[in-house]
C-alpha positions as a LaTeX table, in Angstrom:
\begin{tabular}{lrrr}
\hline
Residue & $x$ (\AA) & $y$ (\AA) & $z$ (\AA) \\
\hline
Met1 & $-0.20$ & $-15.51$ & 14.15 \\
Ala2 & $-2.06$ & $-15.16$ & 10.85 \\
Ser3 & $-0.43$ & $-13.33$ & 7.97 \\
Leu4 & $-1.57$ & $-11.88$ & 4.65 \\
Leu5 & 0.29 & $-11.06$ & 1.44 \\
Tyr6 & $-1.22$ & $-8.26$ & $-0.63$ \\
Ile7 & $-0.17$ & $-8.18$ & $-4.27$ \\
Ala8 & $-0.42$ & $-4.80$ & $-5.99$ \\
Ser9 & $-0.43$ & $-4.71$ & $-9.78$ \\
His10 & $-2.07$ & $-1.36$ & $-10.60$ \\
Gly11 & 0.09 & 1.70 & $-11.13$ \\
Pro12 & $-0.40$ & 5.46 & $-10.89$ \\
Asp13 & $-2.74$ & 5.52 & $-13.90$ \\
Asp14 & $-5.49$ & 4.24 & $-11.54$ \\
Pro15 & $-4.78$ & 5.77 & $-8.11$ \\
Thr16 & $-7.72$ & 4.10 & $-6.36$ \\
Lys17 & $-6.85$ & 0.57 & $-7.44$ \\
Ala18 & $-3.17$ & 1.28 & $-6.81$ \\
Cys19 & $-3.78$ & 2.28 & $-3.19$ \\
Ile20 & $-6.22$ & $-0.49$ & $-2.21$ \\
Pro21 & $-3.53$ & $-3.04$ & $-1.18$ \\
Phe22 & $-1.77$ & $-0.41$ & 0.96 \\
His23 & $-5.05$ & 0.57 & 2.61 \\
Leu24 & $-6.08$ & $-3.02$ & 3.29 \\
Ala25 & $-2.68$ & $-3.89$ & 4.74 \\
Val26 & $-2.38$ & $-0.93$ & 7.09 \\
Asn27 & $-6.00$ & $-0.11$ & 7.98 \\
Gly28 & $-7.35$ & $-3.65$ & 7.75 \\
Ala29 & $-4.90$ & $-6.42$ & 8.53 \\
Ala30 & $-2.49$ & $-4.50$ & 10.77 \\
Glu31 & $-5.35$ & $-2.98$ & 12.78 \\
Ala32 & $-6.76$ & $-6.48$ & 13.31 \\
Gly33 & $-3.42$ & $-7.79$ & 14.55 \\
Ile34 & $-2.67$ & $-9.70$ & 11.36 \\
Glu35 & 0.85 & $-9.55$ & 9.94 \\
Ala36 & 0.72 & $-8.05$ & 6.44 \\
Thr37 & 3.19 & $-7.81$ & 3.57 \\
Ile38 & 2.81 & $-5.98$ & 0.26 \\
Asn39 & 4.35 & $-7.13$ & $-3.02$ \\
Leu40 & 4.51 & $-4.59$ & $-5.87$ \\
Met41 & 4.53 & $-6.16$ & $-9.33$ \\
Gly42 & 4.24 & $-4.86$ & $-12.87$ \\
Asp43 & 2.89 & $-1.31$ & $-13.07$ \\
Ala44 & 2.76 & $-1.05$ & $-9.27$ \\
Ala45 & 6.56 & $-1.24$ & $-8.93$ \\
Val46 & 6.87 & 2.53 & $-9.46$ \\
Leu47 & 4.63 & 3.29 & $-6.46$ \\
Ile48 & 7.66 & 3.12 & $-4.18$ \\
Gln49 & 9.08 & 6.28 & $-5.81$ \\
Asp50 & 8.76 & 9.51 & $-3.83$ \\
Arg51 & 7.06 & 11.37 & $-6.70$ \\
Tyr52 & 4.15 & 8.90 & $-6.62$ \\
Ile53 & 4.06 & 8.57 & $-2.85$ \\
Glu54 & 3.67 & 12.34 & $-2.53$ \\
Thr55 & 1.11 & 12.88 & $-5.31$ \\
Leu56 & $-1.13$ & 9.80 & $-5.54$ \\
Thr57 & $-4.59$ & 10.51 & $-4.14$ \\
Pro58 & $-7.26$ & 7.82 & $-4.58$ \\
Leu59 & $-11.01$ & 8.30 & $-4.37$ \\
Gly60 & $-12.45$ & 7.36 & $-0.98$ \\
Leu61 & $-9.10$ & 6.27 & 0.53 \\
Pro62 & $-6.30$ & 8.13 & 2.28 \\
Pro63 & $-3.52$ & 9.55 & 0.07 \\
Leu64 & $-0.59$ & 7.23 & $-0.56$ \\
Arg65 & 1.73 & 9.46 & 1.52 \\
Glu66 & $-0.46$ & 8.84 & 4.61 \\
Leu67 & $-0.68$ & 5.12 & 3.92 \\
Met68 & 3.11 & 4.85 & 3.49 \\
Ala69 & 3.69 & 6.71 & 6.76 \\
Lys70 & 1.49 & 4.18 & 8.56 \\
Ile71 & 3.20 & 1.29 & 6.76 \\
Arg72 & 6.57 & 2.50 & 8.05 \\
Glu73 & 5.12 & 3.06 & 11.53 \\
Lys74 & 3.68 & $-0.46$ & 11.69 \\
Gly75 & 6.73 & $-2.12$ & 10.12 \\
Ile76 & 4.89 & $-3.61$ & 7.14 \\
Ser77 & 7.30 & $-4.94$ & 4.51 \\
Val78 & 6.95 & $-3.80$ & 0.89 \\
Tyr79 & 8.68 & $-5.91$ & $-1.76$ \\
Ile80 & 9.26 & $-5.07$ & $-5.40$ \\
\hline
\end{tabular}
């Protein structure tokens, strides 16, 4: 089976860029049957905190709280 590693480096100061790896992993790769993993580095490391999960809302993408719920549901690993 194919697999993809998404590396997130943008933090909460740019919600849209911060949420793109989560969106691609859950609504792109996982929906296509591709195993996905997300690695949070640098400024993105704080995105695992509840305060950011609950409040981060990007433009044109689902809120981070919805993306994280789907990530848990689909069993996608998130590494820091």
